[in-house]
N, C-alpha and C positions, 0 to 999 in steps of 0.2 A: 261484498260491496263495501267500499270505504264509506265512512260516515258522511263526508261532504257530498259524495255522489248520491247516497241514500236521501240526504236532506233535499238535494236538488230534484231528485226524481219524485219525492213526496210532494214538494211544493208545486211542481209542474202538473202532477196528476190531479191534485186538489184544485188548482187554478183552472185547468181545462174542464174538470167535472162541474165547476161553477159557471162555465161558459165565459170566462174572463180572458182577455188578451194581456200581453205584457204591458201594453200601453195603458191599460186600466190602472196600473200601479204608479202612474206618473206623479201623483201627489206625495208618494213616499219613497219612490225609487226610480232611477233611470231604467230604461229598457235594457241598456247595456249591462248594468249591474245585475238586474234580475236574470238576465241571460247567463251571466257568470255563475250565479247561484244555482240555477237550474242545471247547468252543465257540470256542477261539482268542482268548479275552479276556486271559488271563494266560500268562506263561511260567514254567516251573518252574526251580528251581536244579538243579545237577547232583546234589546230594544227594537232592532230591525225585525226580528221574528214577530214581535207584537204588532208592529206597524203593518207588516205583510198580512198577518192574520186578520187585522181589522178590515183591510180591503176585501179579503176573501169572505169575511163574515163567519169566521170559525175561531174557536179558542186556540191560542198558541200551542197548547198541548196536543191539539189534533194534528198539527203539522209534525211536531216532534214524535208523537206516537206512531204516526204513519212512517216516519223516517226510520225508527228503530225496528218496526215490523218489516220494512223492506230490507234493512241491513241483515236481519236474521229471519229468513223465510220459514224456518222451522218453528219460530215462536208464534204462538197464537195470541190474539187480543186478550183472551181470558187469562192466559198465563202471565202476560205482561201486567195487566191490571191487578191480578192477585199479588204479584211481587211488589208493585207500587203501593197498594193498600197496606201490605204488611210493613213495608219500610216507613210509610207515613205514620202508621200506628206507633212504631218505635220512636219516631222523632217527637211525636206529641206526648208520649209518656214521660219524656225527660224534661 
């Protein structure tokens, strides 16, 4: 699955799990734009990801983590978190 498609699928899954409609995002995005994101046609900016996450009431990394897990279905949450923790430890050491 391409990254844009995975992001869209993750966003849609989280939105639906929270019981939200595309119209619930009207303060931060049009329904048309949200639809293009969910269909993997467009990619959001980091600022837009933060706005979308605030409406869903999740951390922006929750959407991104879900996206990468959908992109690589063989990757587990634990493996991804282990990799991220290791890489963050290296960046803090410098």
